[in-house]
Steps between C-alpha positions, in 0.01 A plus 500: 500500500141483370583725204786665320303826476196636685352822367274702731250681276363403159483836324687569176830483686426188702325279247750580224792429734340169599441384142850598388652322802308185411616525138856502636442171681430628850223368726272797564202601712310828511322631810197721425255650749226574246477437124777385268626790291512746788382858479601547134281227357216524751482865609738703288641486148256254345155599634576871459588445133169317460310799641698737281413294193133525595534877527673511162223290342241739648698795365506346153126437517411858591729628223392236248362764266852640460591168336193481280311262727140585592377374839131545575382552857692601811847361560567467871749320719398192700726546801412167659575311180832683462603403853385141446700474178813629673458246781447220248816600315698507827360162608594351165856625531528365855385158377767530232765520775358181653545332162857629464588378852363155423683489166828603664458287815489800734318423825253750651473545877212727606528713812704780657872430457780640713865434571529283812864412545785393275367354172150480652164644396199484732161504329176578686190388311155661509402283799802610704693175457877547477730285286874524443689446176869513425698615198859579414383828347204717605385783274282774647259635236223640721419805287334820614168662584336840463685760710291696747557865590428611859248759380343254253423182699322240287171376643413281201170682451550869427879518495630204304813349347549350155374158604157628603488721188497180293192356668265783600135389522384792289653772289551817704361825364812686611851412609818674615814311398806592705827436318564495124755226463406202283238368746332836562502611137362167375212495748429869437478429125282192547243656731493832314448325166197304621337813641620551858588863578870469581736747668865394471728651765879490471746644752778544243490776235410254220302182450694171476791678669761236412441552128661751266351849542370511140314172549351620828374820336343307212317262737368793704378670180318181398341452840384860513371482141282209611361727777676326789587736784878491552668667799880489492724656764222421747465287812210345689507645851203313645186303414175536693302176460227577755233591243359323195786637290870534572607862546857512375707803600767559237785747540590667171732782396202735518377386842275227634214347303238254620388233250207270573508141374339162565835323513863598562754268340843516661765415240807648666732206451562167665645363823709180503360192676790438737313469830465165678713303256785437744745767384577634849528157660744384232698826499428577135618855430258760365531859382198735509269201532648309208721192521868561419635265232802465274487500119376140508236568771683328785439651844755517781359170632634190328234319295251789509422713193248774418353629173228729368322779682673428834844595366629831363419580138188557289194320639397348168384149414751452219784611727397247767490224237846590369638512855350158577661344193839663571484385863425132430743478209776611740378250762513224235863579420454695179663837443212737415562861408388735780194709412563845351260720694567784258321305227163419656188587297201661670144507367180683595187364329292815480366635173731620355745238626834600652827307486864578561848365563825664603574862577255786459628813327543674837685202656730468199598866533544461877735207434717730287424359157502715190186372331310484175121481532266380229122520522244372252130585548222248450315768304751430219455122519277348233411201719415722798275715279327191360448369854360833620783532755685810391590620851848404611861471392823304523796681655853356488809630679849422372849568629630756249859375533451129431146484360391256773132488594458642852121504531173443317171662600171430328138599537226386262328193363687167530811649664501239778558242226765713329729569796664153488679600179664785690602270788675271249657799322632637829633162613686451171626862509345575162578848369259755361613439144462123538139561606444732204629232263285226658208473258167516684180371335250746356242589609567437869523711809847354556621703200496792744809345665700516177367850427583627852857372462519676164365820657787499751745512209303741278420220254129462568280466190138532611502821709 
C-alpha cells in the first residue's frame, strides 16, 4: 500500500480529515483537482465573508454621521477592489492549507481522483496522464456545486451561480436572486448594500425557510426597510436572456410579474459531486444522489468512506470537518462519539446576522414538547444600542418538563459568534435556570442569552 489513507477532495471535510489522520500516525495523501481548501476556502465561506465585510465597511462609512464621524466627499464602493480583496483572502487561506499539509506531512496529489478497484485511486492530471495509488482506506470528500433548475439553466453570463457572483467583471445595476437560503440571502445583502437593485425571490412563504418563523420575519422586515424588493411565496417560471436585460417571469400569489435585471443569480441549493468518481463501478450505494454511510462514514464497500456534502445531513463546512475527524479517528482505532445532528449550528452572515441551533418553536411543538419560550430584544440591550444595532433578538426554547434547552434562534449583531455558547449548552443539557445563573459580562450582546432564558421563566430584568 502506498498510503494508509487517501482523501479525494481537499475542502473543509477532506483537508481536516487528512491532517487529523496524520496526527494519529497514518500515512496520508490528498487528491485535489483544483486548489487546496476546496469550494469553502476558494469559492464559498471565506471569499463571501470578505465581500460581506466590504459591504459592512461601506455601510458604516455611509452612516458615519450616526456615530459622530464626519466624512467629506462622496463615499462609493470600489467593486473591483472588493472582489480583489476577497480573492486575496481566499488565496491566502489556500496557501495556509499548503503550510498545514507540509507541517503535518500530508502529501498533495493534483488531478481528478476516482475509485478504480479495491484500495485503488486513479488520478488523471491536467495533461491527461493517469496514475494509480493505493491505500487501506479511501475517503471521498468531493463536495458539491451550485444546483441548476431546468427552467433556470446557468450560462455563466446572465444566469449565474455563486461562483461567478464572486468574480463578476463589473457591478451589475440590477440583479434577481433566486433562493433565500444562506447563499442567496448573503449575496442579496452584499449586492443590495453596495447599490445594485436587488429582487430576492423565495418559493417558500418566508425567507431563510429553515429558520424559526420569528427570525425569518425579522430578516424580511430588515431587508424591506433597506428598500430591497422581497418576493416570498413566489417562483421563477422562466428567464428570457435574448435582449440586453434578463426578463424574469415570476409567479406570485397575485399572478405573474416580469422583472428586468442585468443578472440572475441562482441560489437554489447545491448538488453533490458524485459523478465520475467510481461509485457505480465499485458498487458504492447511494440514496437520492448521496452516498449511504454508517455513523462512522463507512460505505457498503470495505475500505471506502464518504463525508461532507456528498452524504446525508446539513451541507455545512463545520459539519464536513467534524465528520472527517470522526471518520479518521474510527479508522485509527479510537472510539469517537458519533455526531449529534440535532446539535448543529447554522449561520447566515447578512446584516443583521442570523444563527440557530436545535428545534424551532414550530418543530418543538410538532415533536410533542410542552415548551417555554423566552425572547429578549436587542432594542433592550445596552451594547446593541451603543453599536447602533438595535434590530434583532435572542429566542430560546426550553422543554417545560425538564428545563432542557431545545433550540436557540438569534438575529442581530454578532449572533454568529454567540451561537457556540448555545451549542455547548445543548450538548451539556444545561437547563434554563442554569443559563439564567450563568453570569454574562456587561455590556455585551451575549447578555441577551441570559435575559432570554430569564424571560422564559418570567424572571427577566431588562424588559
